[in-house]
C-alpha positions as a printed Julia matrix, in Angstrom:
337×3 Matrix{Float64}:
 -2.63  -53.09   -49.75
 -1.61  -52.83   -53.38
 -0.92  -49.1    -52.96
  1.12  -49.78   -49.83
  3.11  -52.46   -51.64
  3.76  -50.09   -54.56
  4.97  -47.36   -52.24
  7.24  -49.82   -50.45
  8.71  -50.98   -53.76
  9.32  -47.41   -54.93
 11.0   -46.47   -51.68
 13.22  -49.54   -51.93
 14.19  -48.61   -55.48
 15.05  -45.04   -54.5
 17.02  -46.25   -51.49
 18.99  -48.71   -53.61
 19.79  -46.0    -56.14
 20.9   -43.65   -53.39
 23.13  -46.3    -51.83
 24.88  -46.83   -55.18
 26.0   -43.18   -55.28
 28.65  -41.59   -53.04
 27.43  -39.85   -49.89
 28.98  -36.59   -51.15
 29.15  -35.53   -54.79
 32.56  -36.1    -56.35
 34.0   -32.91   -57.81
 35.53  -33.13   -61.28
 36.93  -30.66   -63.8
 36.34  -31.01   -67.53
 38.66  -29.26   -69.97
 36.62  -27.91   -72.88
 36.26  -25.08   -75.39
 33.03  -23.17   -75.96
 32.23  -24.91   -79.24
 28.98  -26.35   -80.6
 30.55  -29.74   -81.27
 31.16  -30.29   -77.54
 27.54  -30.26   -76.32
 27.28  -33.2    -73.92
 29.0   -31.73   -70.86
 27.25  -28.32   -70.76
 23.91  -30.06   -71.34
 24.58  -32.63   -68.6
 25.56  -29.84   -66.18
 22.6   -27.6    -67.02
 20.04  -30.41   -66.85
 21.38  -32.04   -63.71
 22.52  -35.31   -65.26
 25.88  -35.23   -63.47
 24.21  -34.47   -60.15
 21.95  -37.48   -60.67
 25.13  -39.54   -60.84
 26.66  -38.03   -57.71
 29.1   -35.84   -59.65
 29.73  -32.11   -59.25
 31.17  -31.18   -62.66
 32.69  -27.83   -63.6
 34.12  -26.76   -66.94
 37.58  -25.26   -67.39
 37.81  -23.39   -70.69
 40.61  -23.53   -73.27
 41.04  -21.86   -76.67
 42.42  -24.85   -78.6
 42.6   -28.64   -78.47
 46.19  -29.5    -77.62
 46.35  -27.77   -74.22
 43.29  -29.75   -73.13
 45.03  -33.06   -73.86
 48.08  -31.89   -71.92
 45.91  -30.77   -68.99
 44.19  -34.16   -68.79
 47.5   -36.02   -69.02
 48.96  -33.88   -66.22
 45.92  -34.41   -64.01
 45.03  -30.71   -63.75
 41.61  -31.62   -65.18
 39.88  -34.99   -64.9
 38.31  -35.22   -68.36
 38.73  -33.5    -71.7
 36.41  -32.88   -74.62
 38.3   -31.53   -77.6
 39.3   -31.9    -81.19
 41.58  -34.84   -81.79
 45.2   -34.03   -82.51
 48.68  -35.47   -82.94
 49.44  -34.29   -79.39
 46.48  -36.26   -78.08
 47.5   -39.39   -79.96
 51.12  -39.03   -78.85
 50.13  -38.76   -75.18
 47.71  -41.66   -75.61
 50.43  -43.7    -77.29
 52.64  -43.06   -74.27
 49.92  -44.55   -72.09
 48.75  -41.29   -70.52
 45.26  -40.89   -72.05
 42.25  -43.07   -72.79
 39.46  -42.2    -75.26
 36.02  -42.99   -73.85
 33.5   -41.43   -76.28
 33.11  -39.46   -79.48
 31.75  -35.91   -79.57
 31.22  -34.19   -82.93
 31.14  -35.97   -86.29
 31.24  -34.53   -89.8
 28.09  -35.53   -91.67
 26.27  -34.06   -94.7
 23.73  -31.41   -93.76
 25.36  -30.82   -90.38
 28.05  -28.19   -89.91
 31.06  -28.26   -87.64
 34.34  -27.31   -89.35
 34.57  -24.8    -92.2
 37.19  -23.5    -94.61
 36.85  -19.71   -94.82
 38.31  -17.14   -97.18
 39.25  -13.61   -96.2
 37.37  -10.93   -98.08
 40.67   -9.75   -99.54
 41.46  -13.15  -101.05
 37.85  -13.7   -102.11
 37.72  -10.38  -103.94
 41.01  -11.29  -105.62
 39.41  -14.41  -107.07
 39.58  -17.18  -104.47
 36.05  -18.54  -104.8
 36.52  -22.32  -104.53
 38.69  -24.91  -102.74
 39.92  -25.87  -106.21
 41.84  -22.57  -106.22
 43.63  -23.12  -102.9
 47.09  -23.94  -104.3
 49.72  -21.43  -103.22
 47.5   -19.72  -100.66
 48.09  -19.26   -96.94
 45.8   -21.14   -94.53
 45.59  -20.34   -90.82
 44.87  -23.0    -88.2
 45.25  -22.87   -84.45
 48.01  -25.49   -84.38
 49.64  -28.05   -86.62
 48.76  -31.66   -85.96
 45.1   -30.94   -85.22
 41.84  -32.05   -86.83
 41.77  -28.63   -88.52
 44.95  -29.41   -90.45
 43.78  -32.96   -91.14
 40.48  -31.68   -92.57
 42.4   -29.18   -94.69
 44.44  -32.04   -96.14
 41.26  -33.99   -96.92
 39.66  -30.95   -98.59
 42.8   -30.42  -100.66
 42.78  -34.06  -101.76
 39.07  -33.92  -102.62
 39.53  -30.88  -104.87
 42.81  -31.96  -106.48
 45.09  -29.5   -104.66
 48.61  -30.49  -103.64
 48.63  -30.15   -99.84
 52.33  -29.3    -99.92
 51.55  -26.22  -102.0
 49.65  -24.65   -99.1
 51.3   -22.27   -96.65
 49.8   -23.55   -93.4
 50.23  -21.08   -90.54
 49.71  -22.2    -86.92
 48.51  -19.15   -84.97
 47.9   -20.86   -81.59
 44.33  -19.74   -80.88
 41.0   -19.17   -82.61
 41.12  -15.49   -81.7
 44.49  -15.1    -83.44
 43.2   -16.95   -86.5
 40.14  -14.71   -86.68
 42.24  -11.54   -86.38
 44.55  -12.67   -89.18
 41.66  -13.71   -91.42
 39.56  -10.57   -90.99
 42.68   -8.43   -91.22
 43.65  -10.02   -94.52
 47.09  -11.17   -93.39
 46.14  -14.76   -94.28
 44.1   -15.85   -97.28
 42.04  -18.61   -95.68
 41.49  -20.42   -92.4
 39.99  -23.65   -91.1
 38.03  -23.06   -87.89
 35.08  -24.51   -85.93
 31.56  -23.36   -86.68
 31.06  -21.49   -83.39
 33.48  -18.62   -84.13
 32.89  -18.88   -87.9
 29.15  -18.21   -87.63
 29.65  -14.79   -86.08
 32.02  -13.79   -88.9
 29.72  -15.11   -91.62
 26.73  -13.29   -90.1
 28.64  -10.0    -90.34
 29.88  -10.81   -93.88
 33.47  -10.45   -92.68
 34.53  -13.71   -94.39
 33.29  -16.13   -97.06
 32.71  -19.89   -96.68
 34.54  -22.03   -99.24
 33.87  -25.52   -97.88
 31.95  -27.13   -95.04
 33.77  -30.34   -94.09
 30.54  -32.23   -93.36
 29.34  -31.74   -96.93
 32.61  -32.12   -98.83
 34.59  -34.72   -96.83
 32.14  -36.33   -94.37
 32.92  -39.14   -91.94
 35.58  -37.44   -89.85
 35.49  -37.85   -86.07
 36.27  -34.28   -85.2
 36.32  -34.49   -81.41
 36.11  -36.88   -78.49
 35.88  -37.24   -74.73
 38.81  -38.75   -72.85
 40.4   -39.11   -69.46
 43.78  -39.89   -67.96
 44.86  -43.52   -67.76
 45.19  -43.28   -63.98
 41.63  -41.99   -63.67
 40.36  -44.69   -66.0
 42.08  -47.38   -63.93
 41.61  -46.06   -60.38
 38.22  -44.32   -60.54
 36.27  -46.68   -62.76
 32.96  -46.28   -60.97
 33.12  -42.51   -61.32
 34.06  -42.78   -65.02
 31.04  -45.03   -65.64
 28.76  -42.54   -63.93
 30.37  -39.72   -65.95
 29.57  -41.65   -69.11
 25.91  -42.11   -68.14
 25.52  -38.34   -67.77
 27.63  -37.63   -70.88
 25.55  -39.97   -73.07
 22.35  -38.45   -71.72
 23.59  -35.05   -72.89
 24.6   -36.44   -76.29
 21.18  -37.99   -76.8
 19.41  -34.75   -75.89
 21.44  -32.81   -78.46
 21.06  -35.47   -81.15
 17.32  -35.79   -80.63
 16.8   -32.02   -80.79
 18.21  -31.65   -84.31
 18.09  -35.07   -86.0
 15.13  -36.97   -87.45
 14.49  -40.71   -87.37
 16.51  -41.15   -90.59
 19.57  -39.38   -89.22
 18.93  -36.23   -91.26
 19.11  -32.65   -90.04
 15.65  -31.51   -88.95
 14.54  -29.59   -85.87
 12.58  -31.67   -83.4
 10.42  -30.7    -80.42
 13.45  -30.16   -78.18
 15.21  -27.79   -80.6
 14.11  -24.42   -79.12
 15.26  -25.3    -75.6
 18.51  -26.76   -76.93
 19.23  -23.68   -79.02
 18.8   -21.54   -75.89
 21.13  -23.76   -73.88
 23.85  -23.89   -76.54
 23.61  -20.15   -77.2
 24.32  -19.55   -73.53
 27.27  -21.97   -73.63
 28.93  -20.77   -76.84
 27.98  -17.12   -77.01
 26.65  -17.71   -80.53
 23.13  -16.48   -81.29
 20.3   -18.98   -81.58
 19.66  -17.92   -85.18
 23.25  -18.66   -86.17
 23.33  -22.01   -84.36
 20.15  -22.94   -86.22
 22.07  -22.52   -89.49
 24.98  -24.77   -88.54
 24.52  -27.48   -85.94
 27.04  -30.34   -85.8
 26.12  -34.01   -85.83
 26.64  -36.11   -82.71
 26.03  -39.8    -82.19
 23.36  -40.22   -79.49
 25.56  -42.69   -77.59
 28.9   -41.06   -78.3
 30.02  -44.17   -80.19
 33.57  -44.18   -81.6
 34.38  -44.84   -85.27
 37.44  -47.05   -84.74
 38.56  -47.27   -88.42
 38.42  -43.46   -88.64
 40.62  -43.13   -85.54
 43.13  -45.5    -87.14
 43.06  -43.41   -90.33
 43.79  -40.24   -88.37
 46.72  -41.86   -86.57
 48.13  -43.02   -89.92
 47.91  -39.5    -91.41
 49.55  -37.74   -88.46
 52.28  -40.38   -88.46
 52.86  -39.84   -92.21
 53.36  -36.13   -91.51
 55.98  -36.85   -88.85
 53.71  -35.44   -86.13
 53.48  -38.7    -84.18
 56.69  -40.45   -83.19
 56.6   -44.17   -82.58
 53.64  -46.52   -82.82
 50.17  -45.64   -81.51
 47.73  -48.52   -81.11
 44.14  -47.32   -81.61
 42.75  -50.49   -80.06
 44.74  -49.79   -76.89
 43.94  -46.06   -76.54
 40.16  -46.61   -76.91
 39.14  -47.82   -73.48
 36.65  -50.6    -74.11
 35.54  -50.6    -70.47
 33.69  -47.36   -71.19
 33.65  -46.74   -74.98
 31.1   -48.09   -77.45
 32.32  -48.72   -81.03
 30.31  -47.37   -83.94
 29.09  -50.09   -86.32
 30.95  -50.22   -89.63
 29.87  -47.5    -92.04
 28.2   -48.68   -95.26
């Protein structure tokens, strides 16, 4: 009888779970770039977490952050995972976007964004961020987390940001071509493309943001305001799968004290992320980004970013961080010590 009762209870639980999901999987598109700091969505797709939530998710690839924000705002994709930018904050300030989770953070011992020197500039004497003044620096676009991190590096090492010749080249591939060709002195790029260049000794690393200016929220997940308001049940199910992916990545590379150390799940995760990014497992092992296991958002950091972009004239009007972070879905990160 006890076995029969247990089976009945299990069947009831499964039936209830099935009834809570749509009869047919909802199809969604996620705008994303093939970068290590955006791990949750490819993990959740590969490991079936979206399917468990009744969602058929596909990724649409972009080469930089700003077009992803525009695509989400226009409704051509349902969600975005990208670096944060002035364009994102402007669209959010206009009421078009809602932030629902963090993605990559900059923390010591973890590697996400890097300042690189061309071999030409390095051989000419550029060996430290302290020597940046007067040099050219390539980024994909102005008003992105790449430019913001450059400004923070400059401040840390006593370099006048205005002395830098910042060149927006529109895509990572263009930045790489300019850097390896020696037409720019330095560049700020994500780890995924940087690792390939460093492995071939085609560039030199001057500064890893996580070590020199930690605490930056480099990227986030977001959706359109209409989706957030009209498809709330789907967004909640998206977040369950997303957070499952974040936890898997975090737990593969982070110890109980929050320090970088491979755990039991690291080999499988390296394989998965190598397939997603096109970066070798050995290179990923050298530079994995930090992610919060719940995708929690550092609200004061978001406010700081908005203030900097506004000070640069890249955001017009007022943007309210408390309004753009959708508290129906987002979890705030506790105050940093």
